[in-house]
C-alpha positions as CSV (number, residue, x, y, z in Angstrom):
1,M,-3.8,-6.7,-7.1
2,K,-2.0,-3.9,-3.9
3,K,-5.3,-2.3,-4.7
4,I,-7.5,-5.7,-3.8
5,L,-5.4,-6.7,-0.5
6,S,-5.5,-2.7,0.5
7,L,-9.6,-3.0,-0.2
8,L,-9.4,-6.6,1.8
9,V,-7.4,-5.7,4.6
10,C,-9.9,-2.8,4.9
11,L,-12.9,-4.8,5.2
12,F,-11.6,-6.9,7.2
13,V,-10.9,-4.0,9.7
14,L,-14.3,-3.2,9.1
15,N,-15.5,-6.2,10.4
16,A,-13.4,-7.0,13.1
17,C,-14.7,-3.6,14.7
18,D,-17.9,-4.5,14.5
19,D,-18.6,-7.3,16.8
20,G,-20.8,-5.3,19.5
21,E,-17.5,-4.7,21.5
22,M,-15.5,-1.9,19.9
23,A,-19.4,0.0,20.7
24,F,-19.5,-1.0,24.6
25,D,-15.8,-0.2,25.4
26,S,-16.0,3.6,23.8
27,F,-18.4,4.6,26.2
28,D,-17.7,7.7,28.2
29,F,-20.2,8.7,31.3
30,S,-17.2,11.0,32.7
31,E,-20.2,14.0,32.3
32,V,-23.3,12.0,33.8
33,T,-24.1,12.5,37.2
34,S,-25.0,9.4,39.2
35,S,-29.3,9.2,40.3
36,S,-30.7,6.7,42.6
37,C,-34.4,5.9,43.7
38,T,-36.1,5.3,46.5
39,N,-38.0,2.1,46.0
40,N,-34.6,0.2,44.6
41,N,-31.1,-0.2,45.3
42,L,-30.0,0.6,41.3
43,I,-27.4,3.4,41.3
44,F,-27.1,4.5,37.5
45,K,-25.9,7.1,34.9
46,V,-28.2,7.7,31.9
47,N,-27.0,9.0,28.7
48,A,-29.2,9.6,25.6
49,N,-30.3,5.7,25.1
50,E,-27.5,3.9,27.1
51,A,-27.6,3.4,30.8
52,L,-24.9,2.4,33.3
53,L,-26.2,0.7,36.7
54,L,-25.2,-0.4,39.5
55,Q,-27.5,-2.6,42.3
56,I,-26.0,-3.9,44.9
57,N,-28.0,-6.2,47.2
58,D,-25.2,-7.2,49.7
59,A,-26.3,-10.1,52.1
60,T,-24.4,-7.8,54.7
61,D,-24.5,-4.8,54.1
62,R,-27.7,-3.5,51.9
63,F,-26.5,-0.2,52.0
64,P,-23.5,0.9,50.8
65,F,-23.8,4.9,50.7
66,R,-23.5,5.3,54.6
67,N,-22.0,8.8,54.9
68,E,-19.3,7.5,56.9
69,I,-15.8,8.7,56.0
70,G,-13.2,6.9,55.6
71,A,-9.9,6.3,53.6
72,T,-10.2,2.4,53.5
73,P,-12.9,1.8,51.0
74,R,-15.5,-0.5,51.5
75,V,-15.1,-3.6,49.4
76,Y,-18.2,-5.9,47.1
77,N,-17.4,-8.8,45.9
78,I,-19.3,-9.1,42.3
79,N,-22.0,-12.1,42.7
80,T,-25.7,-13.0,42.6
81,N,-26.4,-9.7,44.5
82,N,-24.0,-7.6,43.2
83,K,-23.4,-6.5,39.8
84,V,-22.8,-3.9,37.4
85,I,-25.2,-3.4,33.9
86,Y,-24.7,-1.8,30.3
87,R,-27.5,-0.8,28.6
88,T,-28.6,0.3,25.0
89,Y,-32.1,1.3,24.2
90,N,-34.1,1.5,21.1
91,G,-35.0,5.1,22.2
92,N,-34.0,7.7,25.0
93,V,-34.2,6.9,28.2
94,T,-35.1,8.7,31.4
95,N,-33.9,8.5,35.4
96,T,-37.5,7.7,35.6
97,Y,-37.5,4.6,33.5
98,F,-35.5,3.1,36.7
99,C,-37.6,4.1,39.5
100,A,-41.6,3.2,37.8
101,T,-43.1,0.3,39.7
102,I,-43.6,-1.1,36.6
103,P,-40.9,-0.5,33.9
104,P,-42.3,1.1,31.4
105,V,-42.4,-0.9,28.1
106,T,-40.6,1.4,25.8
107,P,-37.8,2.4,24.5
108,T,-36.9,-1.2,25.1
109,V,-33.6,-3.0,25.6
110,S,-31.4,-3.4,22.3
111,T,-27.7,-4.7,23.8
112,E,-26.9,-5.6,27.5
113,W,-23.7,-6.7,28.7
114,I,-23.4,-7.5,32.5
115,T,-21.4,-9.1,35.2
116,S,-22.1,-13.0,35.5
117,D,-21.9,-14.4,39.4
118,S,-18.8,-15.8,38.8
119,S,-17.3,-13.5,36.7
120,G,-15.4,-12.0,40.1
121,G,-14.0,-8.4,40.5
122,T,-15.4,-6.3,42.9
123,I,-16.8,-2.9,44.0
124,E,-15.1,-0.5,45.8
125,I,-16.6,2.5,47.3
126,T,-14.7,5.5,49.2
127,T,-16.3,7.8,51.1
128,S,-15.6,11.7,51.7
129,M,-17.3,14.6,52.7
130,I,-17.6,17.4,49.9
131,P,-15.5,20.5,51.6
132,S,-16.7,24.4,51.6
133,T,-20.3,22.5,53.7
134,T,-20.9,25.7,55.5
135,S,-23.4,23.6,57.4
136,A,-23.4,20.2,58.5
137,S,-27.2,20.1,58.2
138,T,-26.7,21.1,54.7
139,A,-24.0,19.0,53.9
140,K,-23.6,16.4,51.3
141,Y,-21.1,13.5,51.1
142,Q,-19.1,12.1,48.4
143,H,-18.8,8.2,46.9
144,S,-16.4,7.5,44.9
145,I,-17.2,3.9,43.0
146,V,-14.8,2.5,41.2
147,F,-15.0,-1.3,39.6
148,K,-11.6,-3.6,39.7
149,N,-11.2,-6.6,37.3
150,I,-14.8,-7.2,36.5
151,T,-15.8,-8.8,33.4
152,L,-18.8,-8.0,31.3
153,V,-21.1,-10.4,29.4
154,N,-23.6,-10.4,26.2
155,S,-26.2,-12.5,25.1
156,D,-23.6,-13.8,22.9
157,G,-21.5,-14.9,25.4
158,A,-18.6,-12.4,24.3
159,T,-17.1,-10.4,27.2
160,M,-14.6,-7.5,28.5
161,T,-12.9,-7.7,30.7
162,Y,-11.5,-3.6,33.2
163,E,-8.5,-4.1,35.4
164,T,-10.0,-0.8,36.4
165,L,-12.8,0.9,35.9
166,N,-13.8,4.1,37.5
167,F,-17.8,4.1,37.5
168,G,-17.6,8.2,39.3
169,V,-19.5,9.4,42.0
170,Y,-22.6,9.5,44.2
171,Q,-23.7,11.7,46.2
172,T,-26.0,11.6,49.6
173,N,-27.4,14.7,51.6
174,S,-26.2,15.0,55.6
175,N,-28.1,11.9,57.5
176,V,-28.8,15.7,59.8
177,K,-32.0,15.5,59.4
178,F,-34.1,16.9,62.8
179,A,-36.8,16.5,61.5
180,F,-39.1,15.5,65.5
181,G,-41.4,17.9,64.3
182,N,-44.5,17.3,66.4
183,T,-43.1,13.6,67.7
184,V,-44.1,13.4,71.6
185,P,-41.0,13.6,73.9
186,Q,-40.6,10.8,77.1
187,R,-38.9,10.7,80.1
188,C,-36.9,8.6,81.1
189,A,-38.4,7.8,84.9
190,G,-37.3,9.3,87.0
191,T,-34.3,11.0,85.7
192,N,-33.3,14.4,84.4
193,T,-33.5,13.1,81.1
194,F,-36.2,14.3,78.2
195,L,-36.1,12.7,74.8
196,K,-37.6,12.7,71.2
197,V,-37.3,9.8,69.1
198,F,-38.0,9.9,65.2
199,D,-38.3,6.7,63.2
200,T,-37.2,8.2,59.0
201,N,-38.1,4.8,58.0
202,I,-41.8,3.8,59.8
203,G,-42.2,0.8,58.2
204,N,-39.0,-1.0,57.9
205,E,-39.2,-0.5,54.1
206,L,-36.1,-2.9,52.5
207,T,-35.0,-0.1,50.2
208,R,-34.7,2.8,52.6
209,E,-31.8,2.9,55.6
210,N,-33.9,2.6,58.2
211,I,-32.1,5.9,60.5
212,N,-33.6,6.8,64.1
213,E,-32.9,10.6,65.6
214,V,-32.9,10.8,69.2
215,L,-32.7,14.8,70.8
216,E,-31.8,14.3,74.1
217,L,-32.1,17.0,76.3
218,K,-31.2,16.9,80.3
219,I,-32.6,19.2,82.3
220,P,-32.6,19.1,86.5
221,T,-36.1,19.1,87.3
222,T,-35.4,21.2,90.5
223,L,-35.2,23.7,87.7
224,F,-38.8,23.4,86.4
225,P,-41.6,25.9,87.8
226,T,-42.9,24.6,90.9
227,V,-46.3,27.0,90.5
228,I,-49.4,27.0,88.0
229,N,-48.5,29.0,85.2
230,G,-45.2,29.3,86.0
231,S,-42.4,30.1,83.7
232,E,-38.4,29.7,84.1
233,K,-35.5,30.5,81.7
234,V,-32.9,27.5,81.7
235,F,-29.1,27.8,79.5
236,L,-27.6,25.1,78.6
237,N,-24.8,24.6,80.8
238,Q,-22.6,21.1,81.2
239,L,-21.6,22.0,85.0
240,Q,-25.3,22.8,85.8
241,G,-26.0,19.1,84.2
242,V,-28.0,21.1,81.6
243,T,-27.3,19.8,78.4
244,A,-28.6,19.0,74.6
245,T,-27.7,16.3,72.7
246,Y,-28.6,14.8,68.8
247,R,-27.9,11.4,68.5
248,I,-27.9,9.4,64.8
249,Y,-28.5,5.6,65.0
250,D,-28.8,3.0,62.3
251,G,-32.1,1.1,63.4
252,D,-34.8,1.2,65.2
253,V,-34.6,3.1,69.1
254,L,-37.2,2.6,71.9
255,A,-37.0,5.2,74.8
256,Q,-36.9,2.1,77.4
257,N,-33.5,1.4,75.6
258,Y,-32.2,4.3,75.2
259,C,-32.6,5.0,79.1
260,A,-31.5,2.3,80.1
261,V,-28.3,2.0,77.5
262,T,-29.2,-1.0,76.6
263,G,-29.9,-3.0,72.7
264,L,-29.4,0.1,71.0
265,P,-28.2,-0.2,67.2
266,T,-25.4,1.2,66.3
267,L,-24.1,4.8,66.6
268,F,-24.1,6.9,63.0
269,E,-23.2,10.1,64.3
270,E,-23.4,12.5,68.1
271,W,-23.6,16.2,68.3
272,A,-23.7,17.7,71.8
273,A,-24.4,21.8,72.2
274,E,-22.5,24.5,73.1
275,D,-23.1,26.1,76.7
276,G,-25.6,28.8,76.3
277,L,-24.8,32.9,76.5
278,N,-26.9,35.0,78.5
279,E,-26.3,38.3,77.0
280,T,-27.0,42.0,78.4
281,L,-29.9,42.6,76.0
282,D,-32.7,39.4,76.4
283,E,-32.8,39.1,72.2
284,D,-29.3,38.4,72.0
285,D,-29.4,35.1,74.0
286,T,-28.8,32.2,73.1
287,G,-28.6,28.2,73.8
288,F,-31.6,28.5,76.6
289,I,-34.9,26.6,77.1
290,T,-38.1,28.1,78.1
291,I,-40.0,25.7,80.7
292,T,-44.1,27.0,81.2
293,S,-46.4,24.9,84.0
294,G,-50.1,24.8,82.9
295,P,-52.9,26.2,84.3
296,T,-53.9,23.2,86.2
297,L,-52.6,20.7,89.1
298,V,-53.6,17.2,87.8
299,N,-53.2,14.8,91.2
300,G,-50.0,16.5,92.1
301,Q,-48.8,16.7,89.1
302,L,-48.2,19.6,86.1
303,T,-47.6,19.7,82.7
304,Y,-44.4,21.3,81.2
305,T,-43.9,23.1,77.9
306,I,-40.3,23.0,76.4
307,T,-38.9,25.4,74.1
308,Y,-36.0,25.7,72.9
309,K,-34.3,28.8,71.3
310,D,-31.0,29.1,69.0
311,F,-28.9,25.9,70.1
312,T,-25.1,25.0,68.0
313,F,-24.4,21.9,67.7
314,I,-20.6,20.6,67.6
315,R,-20.3,17.0,65.9
316,V,-18.9,14.5,68.6
317,T,-18.5,11.7,66.2
318,P,-17.0,10.6,64.1
319,Q,-14.2,13.3,63.9
320,P,-13.7,14.3,60.1
321,T,-10.2,14.6,60.2
322,D,-10.1,17.8,57.5
323,P,-10.3,20.5,59.2
324,L,-11.5,22.4,56.2
325,L,-15.2,21.2,57.4
326,T,-17.4,23.3,59.2
327,N,-18.2,20.7,61.8
328,K,-21.7,22.6,63.2
329,F,-25.2,23.6,63.1
330,T,-28.2,25.8,64.4
331,S,-31.4,24.4,65.5
332,E,-33.3,28.4,65.6
333,L,-36.7,27.3,67.4
334,H,-37.6,24.7,68.3
335,N,-41.1,23.3,70.4
336,F,-39.8,20.0,72.6
337,G,-43.4,19.5,73.2
338,N,-45.6,18.8,76.8
339,I,-44.0,16.9,79.7
340,T,-46.3,15.9,82.6
341,F,-44.9,15.0,86.0
């Protein structure tokens, strides 16, 4: 009789564990790196035939993984736009599965657990710069993601609740791209300010941040050559009004607005170039601008070609609190372009 009772107890325990919840409760993505796509707002982890997905399409903040350092986490409520999803498939999946414009036919979803729109809970994201960075232009940012008080539901109505569930970290590259290339320079009319604007998202695609970069040179026009085929070497010097500033904005920057200092989007970062050094040997000089004038004078105007070498930019804002982090980068050689006036 005891043997029969023992067997019944074992069968009961086995059946209780075979309700789909235990398999979900034991999943482990701790050693899996987070990934993303450029054509949607998914952050996901893939482990063989299972995937953990985070979708944030918040109405007030569509891009939660900004490189903004802060001890206070950004908090997003679970709702129709912000979801946590766990899936298993009938075969192994890869990162490309989630980035395909048309979802692949295989593998197919075997089970799915998803936060319901009214289940409550939050997604918390805390951002920090990764230590031991040698150059700000190649820096990476780490976004620690934690789910609080979330409830996931499957198709049968079964639920699983977590007070705290650590998704892990998601890394992004530095905002510092300095990708001006052949962007045409402009001049703020009648001033010493010259600028180049680079739009990283010309079509304003909704799945990508609309980051705009601005490179500003301030050069008194009295330092420009006054004759054809002339050349001047000008060193960065704040006291003499020769400066270089690099700014990163969250949104489109129009030259006329920039010059008028009005109607500008949110400023993400600002970097100021150090003063140049005029060394004994020319090859040792740093932080200087070369201005050459063209061969012809047209309607009383000259066309100037501006290049610079070895600008070292120091972060002005925001200032990270970690003193171990490097907050500078060097732009070694750059053809700023042609300006006529």
